[in-house]
TIGUFI-453118 format. One record per residue: residue in one letter; y, x, z of N, C-alpha, C in turn. Coordinates in pm, whole numbers, plus 32768, in hexadecimal, padded with zeros to 4 digits. Layout:
AYXZYXZYXZ;...
***
This chain:
X4D285C7E5A484D5F5D3C5A494CC15D815A76;X4CCD5DA859F44C3A5E095A124C495E925A6C;X4BC35E995A684BC05F535AC64B4D5F715A8C;X4B5E60155A554AC160525A2C4AAA60A85A54;X4A3960CF5A514A5661715A924A1461C75A01;X4A4F62635A414A4862DA59E14A04632A5A15;X49F4639359C3499C640359CD49FB646E5966;X4A2F647658ED4A4B64D4588F4ABE64CA584E;X4B2E650458344B9F64F457E34BC5658C5786;X4C23651257274C1C657656AD4CD7655D5694;X4D03656D565E4D9E656156394DAD64FE55AF;X4E2364BE55924E3B6442554C4ECB6434556C;X4EE963CA54DE4F7163A354DD4F94634854F1;X4F5662C554FF4F2B625355144F52620A5583;X4FA661A455665015619855CC4FA961455627;X4FB7613456B84F566115571C4F606071572A;X4ED5603C57494ED25FA5576C4F0E5F9A57F0;X4EE25F3057CC4F205EC458634E9D5EDB58EE;X4E6A5F0E59274E1B5F1159824E195F5C59F4;X4DE15F5E5A3C4DC85F905AEE4D435FD35AE6;X4D7260655B174D3B60DB5AE94CED610B5BA7;X4C8460FA5BEC4C59613E5C404C6B61A55C47;X4C8A61E65CA94C6F626C5CA34C9562BA5D16;X4C3263115D154C1263775DC84C7E63F15D71;X4C8A641F5D3F4CB064805CF94D4B64A05D56;X4D8B65415D4E4DE065735D864E58653D5D42;X4E7765175C984ECC650D5C534EDE64515C6B;X4E98641B5C9B4EC463875C9D4EB8638D5D29;X4E7063B35D7B4E5563795DF24E89630F5E61;X4E6362945DE94E6D621E5E044E4061DA5D70;X4E44614C5D994E4A610B5D124E9F61075CE1;X4EAA61205C334ED3615D5BCA4F2C60F55B82;X4F6960B45B764F8A60075B1C4FEC604A5AB8;X4FE45FD55A455010601D59B050215FB4598D;X50935F74598850C05ED35966510A5EC758ED;X51075F1E587C512B5F21581D51045EFB5790;X50F65F13572150C65EAE56D050405ED456CE;X500B5E5256A74F795E0B567E4F415E52561E;X4EC65EBB56104E845E9A55ED4DF95EA755DB;X4DB65E7855AF4D0E5E66558E4CD75F1355A8;X4C455EEE55FD4C0F5F6855E14BAF5F79557B;X4B9C5FDA555E4B6C5FF554BE4AFA60375513;X4A77600A550249E16053554549F6607B55B6;X49CD60E555D949F2612D56734A58612B568C;X4AC16137565E4B2361AA56564B856167568E;X4BF0619756FE4C4D615957524CC061935733;X4D3E6186572A4DA061EB57494E0861D2579C;X4E3A625C57F64E946259584C4F0762A65827;X4F576293584E4FD56306584D4FE363455890;X503E639F58B3507D63E5592A5100640C5936;X5121643F596551D8643B59875202648D5914;X51AA64E958EB52106539588C51F065245801;X51EE645E57FA51D2642D577D517E64435709;X51066491575850A764B556FB505A6474573D;X4FC5646E57004F5B63EC57064ED2647A5733;X4E7E641157814DDF644557644DBB63F35769;X4D2F63C657214CBF637C57374C34638F5773;X4C16633757DD4BB762FC58214B4262C2580A;X4AC4634557EA4A4662B457B549DE62BC581F;X49C3624C5815497A61EB586548F1627E587B;X4890628558D347E762C358DD47B762515868;X47376295585046E16264581E469361DE5852;X4695621458DA465561AA594946A26169596C;X470961495955478160D359B7479C60855972;X47D36025598F480D5F81592C488C5F815979;X48C15F62591F49445F0F5917494E5EA15969;X49615E7D59FF496A5E445A5149F15DEE5A52;X4A085D665A3D4AB25D0D5A8E4A735D195B07;X4ACC5D455B4E4B3C5D155BE64B905CE65BCC;X4BB55CA25C674C1E5C8E5C7E4C885CDF5CBF;X4D165CDD5CB54D635D485CE64D3C5D7A5D93;X4D035D125DAD4CCA5D3E5E424C255D635E7A;X4BF45D995DE34B4B5D8F5DF84B3A5DFF5E26;X4AB55E0E5E234A565E845E694A775EF35DDB;X4A765F535DFA4A715FD75D5349C45FF25D54;X49B25FFA5D0749265FF25CDC490B60A95CF4;X498D611B5CDB497361805CAD498261DC5D38;X494762405D67494062635E0549A462E95DB0;X4A0563015E094A68638F5E134A1D64125DAF;X498864395DCF499A64A55DCD4983649D5D1C;X498064245CD3496164085C4649BB64165BF5;X4A62642A5C3A4AB864325BCD4AFB64B25BE6;X4AA665305C2D4ADA65865C054AE6659C5B84;X4B13660D5B5A4B2866385AE14BBB66095A85;X4BBF65805AC54C44655C5A784CB765795A4C;X4CC865FE5AC24D4A66415ABA4D4A66E15AE7;X4D7B67345AE04D6767AD5B334DFA67FC5B38;X4E0B68215B6B4EA6684A5BB14EA169065B7B;X4F08695C5B7C4F4969AD5B314EC96A3D5BA3;X4EF66A095C274E976A9B5C454DF86AAE5C38;X4DD36A0A5C1F4D4A6A185BC94D0D6A4F5B5E;X4D996A005B154D9A6A705A8B4DBE6AF55A80;X4E066B255ACD4DE06BD25AE64D8F6BFA5AE9;X4D556BDD5B6D4D136BED5BB14C626C135B30;X4C6F6B9C5B0F4C006B5A5A724C016BB15A0A;X4C7E6BF059F54C776C57596F4C846CBC59B5;X4C676CEC5A274C716D735A734CFE6E145A29;X4CBE6E745A5A4D0C6EA65A444CCF6F2359D1;X4D296EFA591D4CF26F5158D84D666F98586C;X4D236F8457EF4D746FB257854DFA6F6157A5;X4E256EE457A54EA16E8E57B04EE26EF65823;X4EA36EF458934EFC6F1A58FF4F326F9258E1;X4ECC6FFA58924F0A708D585D4F7170B15835;X4F7B703057E95012702557835074701557B1;X506C6FAF583750D46F41589750D86FDE58D5;X508D7049591450B370B25970511A7131591F;X50EE712E5885511671B3583651A071805841;X51C871105833523A70E957F9528F70D6588D;X524470D158E952C070A8598752CD71465983;X5261718A59AF5286722A59C152D4726D5991;X52D6725158BD5323727D588C53B4725758E0;X53BB720D5904544A71BB59455444721A59BA;X541E72575A14540B72845A795447734D5A4D;X53FD735059FD53E373F559BA54B474075989;X54B373AD5941554273C0591C55AD73AD59A3;X559D737D5A1E55ED73495A8A55D673E55AE5;X556D73F25AF7554A74725B1D559A75225AE9;X558774FA5A6655C3756A5A2A566E75515A41;X56AC74EA5A02574C74FF5A26578E751B5A7D;X571674FF5AF35758750C5BB8573175805BA0;X56C075A85B8456CD76775B9856EF76CC5B7D;X574976A15AF457A077075AB457E8771B5B07;X581576A05B5B58B076B45BFD5898774E5BFF;X57FA778E5C2A580777E95C60580D78C95C2E;X583978745B98584878E75B7458F478CD5B13;X5918785A5AE1599178565AC359D578735ADB;X5A05783F5B835A6B78445BE05A7278E25BF9;X5A30793B5C265A3979CB5BF25A727A1B5BA0;X5A3779D95B315A4F7A255AC55AFC79ED5A7E;X5B0C796C5AC05B9679555A735C16798B5AC8;X5BE3798A5B455C5F79CA5B965C8B7A625B97;X5C457AB65B7C5C8A7AF45B6E5CF67B005A9F;X5C8A7ACA5A485CBD7AE159F75D597A7F59CF;X5D727A165A205DCA79E05A0A5E1A79BD5AA5;X5DDF7A4D5AEF5E4B7A515B4E5E4379FA5BC9;X5DF779C15BEC5DE679255C565DD079505CE7;X5E0379085D2C5DFF791B5DAD5D9378EF5DCC;X5D2F790A5E7C5CBB78E95E805CCE78355E78;X5D1B77F75E8B5D3D77615EB25D40771A5E23;X5D6C77775DC45D7A77305D225CD777495CEA;X5CB877C65D275C0577C35D115BE377585D21;X5BDE76F85D965B8F76AE5DE15BA076325DC7;X5BEA76375D795C4375B25D6C5BE575765CC0;X5BDA75D25C8A5B9275FC5C1B5AFA757C5C25;X5AA575A65CC45A7D75555CA65A5974E15D1A;X5AE774C15D5F5B1374485D8B5B3B73F75D13;X5B6A74135CE35B7A73B95C8A5B0B73525C11;X5AA773CB5C295A3873875BF559DE73395C57;X59E373475CE859AB72EB5D1C5A12724E5D51;X5A8F72885CFB5AE872525D225AA171CF5CAC;X5AAD71FE5C3A5A8071875BC459F771435BC3;X5991718F5C2958F071865C3A593470E65CC9;X59A070F75D25599970A75D6759D1701F5D1A;X5A0D70175CB45A176FE25C6359D76F755C21;X59BD6FD25B9F59116FAD5B9E58786F765BB7;X58826FAE5C2158046F765C8E57EE6EC55C89;X58886EB15CB958B86E0E5CB158B56DDD5C40;X59156E235BD559016DED5B50588D6DBF5B18;X58356E015AF757C96E0F5ABB57506DBA5B0C;X57646D9C5B6856E06D525C0657206CCC5BE9;X57A76CBA5B9157E26BEC5B7457976C075AEC;X57CE6C4C5AA157706C1C5A2F570A6C325A00;X56EC6C6C5A4F56226C775A5855EE6BEB5A80;X56316BA25AEE56216B365B5756286A955AF3;X56906AF95A8356C96A535A60569C6A6359BB;X56B36AC0598A56756ADC58BD560A6B1258D8;X55B76B40592C554E6B9D5905555C6C265924;X54F16C5B595054C86CFD598C55156D3258D3;X54B16D03588B54D26D745807556D6D8657F8;X55D76D17580C565C6D1A57F856A66D7D5827;X564F6D7558C356976DE858F2565B6E8258D2;X55FD6EA1588755E16F015846562F6F2C57D7;X56406E9E578F56906EE45700572E6F125727;X575B6EC2577057F16EE4579758026F5757BD;X57AD6F97582A578C7004588D579F7075581E;X5734705357CA56EB70DB5790575970C75707;X57A070B456D8581470955655589A70E256B6;X58C670BE5726590A70FA579258FD717D579E;X588F71AC57F05870720F5805584A72755790;X58237265573957FD72A756A758A872F0568C;X58F1727C5662594D728B564359D17309569A;X59AC72CE570D5A21733F575B59C773AE5768;X594873A357655901743F577F591E74AD572A;X594B74695685592D74CE560C5A0774C15630;X5A31744A56585AAF749556505AE7751856AF;X5AA1751C572A5ADA756F57855A8B75E55762;X5A417619570A5A58769456C05AB976C6568F;X5AF57676565C5BAD7689561E5C0776925665;X5C25764356EB5C47764D572A5CC576DB5724;X5D5876A756EF5DAA770756E85DF87730577F;X5DBF76D057E35DF5773358835DF476C758DF;X5E2C76EF59485DD776D059D75DCF763759B6;X5E5075E859A65E78756359C35E23751B596B;X5E17754158F15DBB74EB588A5D25751258C4;X5CFF755F58FD5C7F755059165C2C75205988;X5CB2752759FD5CA074AC5A565CAB742D5A3B;X5CE6740C59CE5CC4738B59945C54736D595C;X5C2B73C6590D5B9A73B558D95B2573B35905;X5B22741A599E5AC3740559E05AD273835A58;X5B4473515A695B4672DA5A9C5B20724D5A5F;X5B0A725459BE5AC07229593E5A1572165973;X59DC72A85983598472D059625941728C59F1;X598D72AA5A665969725B5AD6594A71D35AE4;X598171905A76599270F95ABF58F270F05A44;X590B712459C05881710359A15810713459F6;X57FC71935A3D579871BF5A69577471645B14;X57DC710E5B0057DA70B15B83575370575B5E;X571E70635AEA56AC6FDB5ACE563670325AE9;X5616709F5B2A55C870BF5B565557707A5BB3;X5581703A5BF8551A6FD85C2954F46F6C5C12;X552A6F525BA654F86EC35B5954616ED15B27;X549B6F805AFC54036FB65A9F53876FB55B1A;X53AA6FA75B7653486FC45BEF53146F145BE0;X53786EDA5C1553636E2B5C1752F06E045BBA;X53116E135B3C52CF6E005AB052306E025AAB;X523A6EBF5AD051BF6EC85ACA51556E895B36;X51846E995BBC51386E675C0350F46DBA5C15;X516D6D945B8F51396CF95B9F50CA6CFD5B2E;X50A66D535AFD50256D7C5A974FBF6D915AE4;X4FB26DD95B4D4F406E0A5B6A4F126DDA5BDF;X4E736DBD5BF94E3A6D685C4B4E2D6D6E5CDA;X4E326D0A5D2A4E676D215DC84DE16D9A5E1C;X4D7D6DA75DEF4D1B6DF95E2D4D206E605E0C;X4D756E925DA54D7B6F345D7B4E066F365D5C;X4E776EE65DAB4F156EF85D904F586F665DAE;X4EEA6FB25E364F5670225E984F2270B85E42;X4E87707E5E234E7A71395DCD4EB871435D6B;X4EC270E15CE84EE970C85C504F9670C35C5E;X4FF070C15CE4508370CF5D13508071665D43;X501B71BB5D6C504972125D8E502972745D08;X4FD8725A5CA04FB8729C5C14504D728D5BDE;X507A71FE5BE550FF72045B8F517A72475BBE;X514372695C4551D672D05C9451C7734C5C50;X514873845C59514273EE5C095191741A5B73;X51DE739B5B35522D73CD5AF252A3740C5AE9;X52D473E85B70536274165BB6534E74B55BC8;X52D374F45BDD52AA75655C0352A375965B8C;X527175825B33525875AA5ABD52DB75BC5A72;X534A75485A8253E175605A56541975F55A9C;X53F475E35B31543C76515B7253FA76C05B1E;X537C76D65B315343776C5B04539777865A75;X537F772A5A2053CE7741599E5452776F598C;X54AD772E59CE553E778359EF552D77D95A35;X54B978135A8E54F2789B5AA9549C78E85A5B;X545E78AA5A10541C794059A5548679535938;X54CF78BF592B553778BB58D255CC795C58D5;X55F978E6596A5659795359A356237A1A59A6;X55B27A1359A055AC7A8959BA55AA7ACF5941;X557B7A9958EB55617AE6583355E87AD65803;X563C7A7E57EC56A67A3557AF572B7A55580F;X57517A66585857D27A73589E57B87B20588F;X57897B7658D657D37BEC58BB57F07C1F5830;X57987BFD57C657AB7C075703581A7BBB5719;X580F7B3A56F158737AFA56CA58DC7A7D56F9;X58D37AA1578659187A4957C7592779B457EE;X5964798B58095934790A5870596A789A5822;X59AC788757A759A378235745592C781956EC;X58DD788956E65883789556A258087838571F;X5813783B577657E277F257E457E1775B5800;X58697725580558B276B657E5587A767D5785;X586476A956FE58417655569457A976435694;X573E76BD568756F076B956B75692766B570A;X56E4764857835688760057EB56AF755F57C3;X570A75385743571874B156F756B9746E56C8;X567774CB56CA5612748A565855A574235695;X5576741E5719552B73DA574F5554734B5731;X55BD7365576C560A72AE57315620728456EF;X560E72E45682561672AF55FC5596727A55D1;X550D72B556105494728455D35458720F5630;X54D671F6568E54A0716956BE552571135662;X555C7134564955AA70C855E5554970AC555D;X5511710C552154F4710054A4544570CF549E;X53FA70DC552F539870B15545539470205598;X54286FE2556B545B6F5055E153E36EF855A4;X53DF6EBF551D53BD6E5954EC530D6E6554DF;X52EE6F06555252306EB6552252176EAD55B3;X52776E6155FC51F46E53569252516DD55696;X51D76D9656F651E96CDE571C52916D03579D;X529E6C6557A652BE6C3F5810526E6C2D5880;X52906BFE58D752566BFF596052246B8D5969;X519C6B52594F51586AE3594A51AB6A8159FC;X51AB6AD75A5C51D66A9F5ACA527F6A965AD6;X52EA6AB45AB0533C6AB35A64531B6A095A02;X52F76A0459DC530069AD597152CB691059AC;X524069365A0C521568C65A3952AA68A65AC1;X52C968D75B0E531B68D35B3D53A968965AEC;X53AF68A65A7E5435683C5A45540067ED59EC;X535B67B45A0052F5674859C852FC67505967;X52D967CA593052EA67DC589452456814587E;X51CA67A8589E515967BF58C0512E67CD581D;X513667AB57E450E167DF571F50F8683D5721;X5191687F5743519C690257125177697F574C;X51536949580B50E1698458405070699D580A;X5020692357F34F9B690A57D74FB1699D575B;X4FF8696756FD4FD669CF567E4FCD6A7156B1;X502B6A8656DC50496B13572E4FA56B4A5772;X4F706AB857BD4EDA6AD158034E786B005791;X4E9C6AA557624E386AB056DF4E016B125674;X4EAC6B5256744E9C6BE956434E5F6C62568E;X4E8C6C5557154E6B6CAE575C4D9C6C7D5761;X4D8A6C1757644D016C1B576B4CAD6C3456DB;X4CE36C1656A24CA96C7A56024CCD6CF7561E;X4D3D6D5D56364D216DC7564B4CB16E0156A4;X4C886DC557174C5C6DDA577C4BCD6DCD5775;X4BA26D5F57334B196D4B56FC4AE16CD85773;X4B266C9C57AB4AFD6C3057EB4B406BE257E2;X4AF06B57583D4B056ACD58064B4D6A945863;X4BF76A6858484C1069E858DA4BE9698F58F9;X4BF5695959814BC868F159D64BD5687A594B;X4B5E680A59554B40677B590F4BC7673F5946;X4C2866FB58F64C5066C0590D4CEB66E65900;X4D52667E594A4DF4669E591E4E3466E2595D;X4E80672D59594EC2678059A44F42674259EC;X4F4067355A884FB166F25AD64FE6675A5B07;X505A67425B1B509E67A25B94508B678B5C0D;X50A368045C51506768005CF250B667C15D39;X515967C45D0E51B167565D59519666A65D5E;X514D66955D2B510266065D2550A265FA5D54;X5041666D5D7E4FDC66575DB44FFB666C5E4B;X505E66985E83508866CE5F1A50EA66935F44;X5123664A5EF7519765E95F24519665845EE2;X51ED65155F46521B64905EE7523764685EA1;X522564305E1A526B64325DB5533C64095DCB;X533563C15E0C53C863805E0153F764045E71;X53C4645F5ED0540864B75EEF541E65235EAD;X53B665535E3A53A265AB5DD65439657F5D97;X542E65175D3E549964E05CE2553864DE5D10;X552064D95DA655C164EF5DCF55E3659B5DF7;X554365E05DEE559466765E0B558B66A55DA3;X556C66755D165560669A5C5555FD666B5C60;X563566205C7F56CA65E55C4D571D665D5CAA;X570266675D19573566E15D53575867495D0C;X56DF674E5CF856D967F65CC256FD680D5C41;X574467AD5BFA578467B75B71582767B85B77;X5855678B5C2C58D967A85C3858E467DC5C82;X589C68275C8258AB68B05D01591B690F5CCD;X597269395D6359EA698B5D2459B66A035D85;X5A096A905D8459FD6AE95DEA5A136AC75E76;X5A5F6A415E985A566A615F2459C96A075F5C;X59A6698A5EFB591F695D5F3F58BE69D15F26;X58B56A165ECE58336A3F5ECA58186AC35F56;X58BA6AC95F6958A06B215FD858A16AF5605A;X58CB6A466046588B6A1960DA584369E360E3;X57D469E8605B572E69DE607F56D76A306090;X57136A8D606556BF6B2E60C056F96B25613E;X576F6AE7618057656B0861EE576C6A886240;X570D6A05620256C6698C625756B369CC62BE;X565B695362E055FF696C6362557869B56354;X554E697762E554B869AA627854C66A0F625A;X55506A61624F553F6ADE621F55896B6E627D;X55E26B6C62CF56436BBB630256046C06633C;X55806C04638455616C2363CB54F06CA1636A;X54E66C89630054BD6CDC629455296D2A6245;X559F6CE0621255EE6D2761EA56726D916251;X56796D7162CC56B16DAD62F5568F6E6862EF;X56216E4D631455F66EBD634E55F26F3662BF;X557F6ECF624455A16F1C61E956146F456194;X56B16F0461AF57256F6661A9571D6FE361D7;X57066FD76241570F704D628F56A670E26282;X5618709B623055D970CB62375609712261AE;X560870E36131563D710060B356CB716860CA;X5747712B611B57A2718B611C575672346165;X5719722861DA56F572A5620F56AF72FC61C2;X564372AF614555D572FA60EB562C73216078;X56827317604256B973206016573173865FFB;X576A73A8608F57BF73E960BC5781749760D8;X56E274626119569A74EE613E5671750D60BF;X560574E3606B561D74D45FE7564275415F7D;X56B0752A5F6456FE754F5EF1576975B15F47;X576575B95FDA579576256028574076BB6008;X56C776646023565F770260245662774A5F88;X567C76F75F22568677125EA556E177885E72;X577477295EC957DF77A55EAB57B577E15F1F;X577B77E05F6E577178935FEA574B78C55F83;X570778DB5F56568279035F0F56F5798A5EA1;X575A79515E5C578D79B55DFF580979D55E52;X585979895EC858A979DA5F44588D7A275F6F;X58277A405FCC57FD7A75603A57C17B145FC7;X579F7B105F3A57957B675F0D581D7BA55EEB;X58517B975EB658DC7BB85E7D59377BEE5F25;X58FE7BCB5FA559547BE4600C59077C2F6039;X58737C8B600D584C7D00603358A57D736044;X59047D765FB7596B7DB95FD059D17D7E602B;X5A497DF85FFE5AAC7DD060A25AE77D3F603E;X5B007CF360C85B147C6460C35BB87C6F6085;X5C397CD060B05CC17CE360DB5CA27CA15FF5;X5C837D215FDD5CB57D235F515C6B7CE25ECE;X5C617C505EE05C307BBD5EC25BF37BEE5E3F;X5C877C2E5DBB5C6D7C095D565C1A7CA15D1D;X5C597D035D475BE97D575D4A5B4F7D6C5D53;X5B527CFC5DE65A9F7CF65DC95A6C7C985D6F;X5ABD7C765D415A8C7BE15CFE5A517C275C51;X5AD17CAE5C365ABE7CCE5B9C5A2E7D0D5BA8;X5A0C7D665C1959B67DE95C3359457D7A5C3F;X597D7D065C7558B87CAC5C8E58977C4D5C0E;X58FA7C625BB158CB7BD85B3858917C8E5AB0;X58B27CE05AD558647D405A9057D97D975AAA;X57BB7D645B3E57687D785B9B57167D275B93;X56847D5E5B4456177CCD5B6D56037C955BF9;X561A7CE65C5B55DE7CAB5CC4560F7C045CCB;X569F7C0B5CDD56C77B565CDD565D7AFE5C80;X561F7AFA5C0455CB7AEA5BAD552F7AE65BE0;X55247B1E5C2F54C07B645C57548A7B0F5CDD;X55017AEB5D1854F17AD95DA955177A3D5D99;X554C79FD5D20554E797A5D1C54AE79405CB2;X549179785C7E540579475C3B536379545CB1;X53AF79D65CF6532279C15D57534779445DB0;X538D79365DC253B878D35E3553AA78245DE5;X53B4783A5D9E538077945D1C52F877AD5D16;X52A778375D11520678035CFF51FB77F65DB2;X525E77F85E1C521D77BB5EB0520777385EB0;X524976D55E4851FE764B5E3A5175761A5E12;X513A769F5DC850D5765A5D965065766A5E11;X504076C85E4D4FF976A25EEA5007761B5F20;X50C5760E5F3C50B4758C5F8E50A5750A5F3D;X508775115E8B503F74925E7D4FB674605E73;X4F9D74F65EAC4EDD74E25EC64EB874D75F32;X4F2874F35F884EF474AD60494EFE7428601B;X4F8173E85FE84FA573855FE94F3F73125FBD;X4F14736B5F624E97731F5ED04E2372DB5F33;X4DE6736F5F864D9473415FDE4DA972F8604B;X4E2D72E460AE4E2B72B2614D4E8A721560F4;X4EBC7218608E4F187196607F4EB1711B60B2;X4E34710F605F4DF4709F60794DA370A760DE;X4D9E70E661034D47711261854D8F70E06202;X4DEC711462144E4F711762904EBD70B3629C;X4ECB708062374F697008620A4FF2706C61D0;X5058703B61A250AD70386193510A70A961E9;X50EA7029627A5153706662E2510470EE631D;X509E70F6635150657162637E509971D3632A;X507471C0629450887233626C50EC72406247;X518C7212623C51FC725462255211729662D7;X5203726963605207729C63BC51A7734063D6;X5142733763A9510573E6638A5192740D633A;X51B0740762CA520A743762775294747062A0;X52CA73F9630A5352744263295339748863A0;X52CE746C63FE52CD74DC646152B5758B6440;X526E758A63DD524B75EB637E52B87636635F;X52FE75DC62F5537E762162EB53D47650632D;X53E975E6639A543A7633640653EE767B644A;X53A076B664765375772F649F5390779A643C;X537477AA63C8537978136351540278366337;X546B77EA636D54CE77C0633D55387830639D;X551277F86418556878476484555278ED64C0;X54FD7918646B552779AE648355A079F86436;X55E679AF63EA562179E0638656EC79AE63BE;X56BC796E642F57387974647157837A306490;X57257A5C64AA57517ACB648D573A7B646416;X577A7BAA63F257637BC2635756EA7C25638F;X56997C0262F8562A7C5162D556307C9E627B;X55C27CF9625F55C17D5661F0559B7CD4614D;X559B7D1E60E2557D7CE3606954E67CAD607F;X54977CF6607953FF7CC3608954147C3A60EA;X54467C38618A543A7C1661B554747B7861A8;X54E57B966187552E7B30615C54F77ACE610E;X54BA7B3B607654567AC5604253D47A746043;X53B67A8660AD53567A6D610A536479EE6124;X53BC79FA618453D7798361C2540A792F618B;X5450794F613D548078D560CD53F578B66066;X53AA78FB607E534E78C1602B530878486056;X52D378A260DC5296782F612452DC778E6163;X534B77AF617953CF7739619953C876CC610C;X53E4771360A553CB76CF6018534E76835FE1;X52D576C8601B5274766B6011523676036054;X5260760760CF52787589612852CF7527611C;X5381757060F653BC74F060FE53D974C0606B;X538674F45FF6537F74C15F6B533574605F69;X52DF744D5FD8524D74125FB55263738C600B;X52C3738F606052CF731660D1533472CE6068;X539B7338602853F472D45FD253B572855F69;X534C72C15F3352F9727F5EAE528272205F2B;X525B72105F8E521A71A05FCB52A271265FF3;X52FC71555FF4535F70F96030537270AA5FAC;X536D70C85F2D53B870805EB9530B70715E73;X529D70715EF3522E6FFF5EB2522A6F835F02;X525B6FCA5F8C52806F295FDE52BD6EE35FC5;X535A6F135F9753A46E8B5F8253B06E3D5F26;X537E6E585EC6533A6DD15E4D52DE6D7F5E8A;X52556DBB5ED752146D6E5F0A523D6D0E5F75;X52B66D145FBA52D86CD36000531A6C855FEF;X535C6C825F9E53C56C2D5F5653676BAE5EEB;X53CF6B3C5EEE536F6AC45E93539D6AF75DFC;X535B6ABD5D9453836AAE5D28540E6A855CE6;X54286A335D1754A869E65D0755686A4C5D52;X552A6A975DA5554B6B125DE1555A6B895DAA;X54D66BBC5DA454886C125DAA54F06CA05D56;X552F6C7A5CEF55936CF15C9956076D2D5CEC;X563E6C885D1756C16CAB5D5756B76CE25DFD;X56566CAA5E2C563F6CF15EA456346D805EC0;X55CE6DB25E5355A86E3A5E6B563C6E785E27;X566B6E1F5DB057156E4E5D8C57516E5D5E03;X57866E455E2B57DD6E215EBB57946E9F5F21;X57446E835F1A56DE6EDE5F77570B6F875F53;X570C6F8D5EE95701702F5E6C579C70455E91;X58016FB45E5C589370005E5B589C70065F17;X58A36FE55F5F58C0701D5FD3587570B95FE7;X57FE70E05FB557D871275FD2582671CA5F81;X586D71925F0258B271F65E97590872055F24;X595A71C15F4B59C872005FA459C772736005;X593F7270603E590072C060375920733F6001;X58C4732B5F7758FD73915F33595B73C25F14;X59BD737D5EFB5A74737C5EF85A8873E95F79;X5A5073D85FBE5A957423604D5A5474AB604C;X59BF74AD603059807521605F59D0758B5FED;X59E975AA5F7F5A2C76135F385A9576685FA4;X5B0475FE5FC35B5576425FF55B08767A608B;X5AB8765760DB5A8E76B0613C5A0F7728610F;X59C976EC608D594A7765608859C377D3602E;X5A3877AF5FBF5A7178225F755B0078525FEE;X5B5C77E960235BB0780D608D5BAB783D60E2;X5B60781E612B5B3D788961C15B06791561AB;X5A907912615B5A36798C61525A8B79F46101;X5AEB79AF60C35B517A2160525BAC7A65609D;X5B877A05611F5C227A2B61905BCE7A5861FB;X5B6A7AB662065B0C7ADA626E5ADD7A7662F2;X5B047A0E62C15ABD798F631A5A49795562F4;X59BB79C662E35948799362D258F279696349;X592F799863DC59117956641B5921789A6451;X59AA78B3644359C47817646F59A777BA63CC;X59A177C463665950777F62D658D0776B6309;X584A77CF6335580277B7634D57F7774B63C7;X582C778564065865770764BA5839767F6471;X58A076736422589575D063E2581B75B5637F;X57FA75D76347578F75C762E0571175A76360;X571175D663A6569175C1640456BF7535644E;X57377526648A576C74856487573D74366445;X5753746263E4572273F2635556A073DA638B;X5658743A635D55BF744B636255A773DD63FC;X55B9740C645C5592738F64C655D9733C64AC;X5659730C647A566E727464815617721B63EA;X55C272706392557B725B6352551172226371;X54D1728363F9547C72726431544771E16496;X54C871A664E254DD7157653A54D170EF64C7;X550B70D764685508707F6400547F703F63D1;X544070AD64085399705E63AC53577032644A;X53507076648C5328702B651D534F6FA66516;X54006F5164E254336EFC64D653F66E7E6470;X53AB6EA0643253A66E4F63D253206E0D63E4;X53406D8863E952F06D33644652336D3963F8;X522B6D52638951A76D60635C51856D9562EC;X51186DD362E150BA6E02626F50986D9E61F1;X509A6DF7619750956DE760FC500F6DFE60E3;X4FC46E3061004F456E7560DD4EE36DD860BA;X4EB86DDF60374E286D6E60034E936CDA5FED;X4F166CCF60344F456C7760244F866C595FBF;X4F396BCD5F954F796B9F5F0750206B7C5F15;X50496BBE5E5450EA6BA35E5D51136ADD5E98;X51786AED5EA151946A715EBB520D6A3C5E5B;X523769C85E475283699F5DE152F2697C5DC5;X530168F55E7A536968A05E8B53AE68EA5F12;X540E68CD5F62543568F75FDC53ED68B2603B;X53D968195FF6536467D8606C52F267EA6085;X52E6683E602D523D68706047523E68FC60E5;X52BC694160EC52EF69AE6126528D696F61DD;X52B168E561C552AD68B76275521568BC6284;X51C568B2621D512A68AC620550EF694D6246;X512669C8625151116A3F626C51256A6C62C0;
***
């Protein structure tokens, strides 16, 4: 048996010889032996295959001589000289840095969030416009929002499963087709029932929003993740401002159907640009498709004009877990069902994270969309709340509704600026605690009726902090789950959050329309309090933490 020292690496398709290769690199971890077909060495080149059926070449240094050893003999190589034989995904992403490649990914993921934000924000305008036109009750009006959230509940889990099993891009494709088609058709809905069905399908498509977050996160270097995730979250705010501007300019002149049609254009753009973006290299590594992952990284290094590390890309799962354990986990992952996904999220390693995260998503979604809907409802209720239909007819023609929604949408911008400053300094958990406390205090005065200026001011402040806490939670959740559960874990948390979204229209619209503003605000305050307590219960901070790839690594956190 022969043992060789080596320092440089390159790619080849030559089958491996019968050798024993001593290496201290993280990829091998111990003496790596291949006993397949014997091939003679050609010069100083030695071929070793990796687990993905690819091969790489190890070449001896010029001052090093191949010496024959016994299997129990001493190795001439020192551990340091085997460095560079392999590199991990995190090392590769850090090497290529943040450049043009990530900006392309950011633009596409941001477009997905703009599409979701616009489709959700239009609920503030469409419901009040349709109610007097079709003679709907306040309960029927609120149900337009509720069915959208019900669809998002289904879509959040559905696209999580699709993305973890078939790739993040497959999720984008299915969701954009559904959202675009149903979005344009809803502009031609002939009656209330057909509109409900189409808005539900749109909700299913919008349930893919969290996958855009996970996908972008998997391209960002660890040291810059917090800052760039806040930049990414800005696209949501941009979407809400665009929709508020469209509502302000379109609704009084052309009506709600034009608004529905125009709001579907960002989803169409997501579909059109689908073929121009890469699959997540972390997903590819998790599925053992290392050659494809390397191709993506090489494209990124070319666009960023940076070099990848010398050596061969290996999965972090191999470096950080025993190969046999990983193989068994990978087998389980391929056959995972809905029940087993939830059981893994509730396993001893993850349950202390999962349960508080579910409560956080429920309370945060409930309070955020509640404040969004309160903006339009409190504007309407400033007139006499007994005559709802008359109030809404007057409000639709009056610009105050659009002004209030537009101004409160702008509130998310200073919140994002604050998050960008403190997120990577104080951490995710402390940032969320600050946001929830400030939001709770600013919403409290609305327990009693205020004039329009004070109402808009307090809603502006509350939305600034609650929307930012929502965004920080959306950053924290993908960071805390491993790659092989990331989309599903965040998807289930998002689905639970959407149940809060389903309930909040009944409160924001139903109670306020019936002159029960105090009770409505108190319920939203309780939701904010529950969210804050959930943050306290989360077991660890993710600031500066590398993304993990499988459940077994969670025990090391």
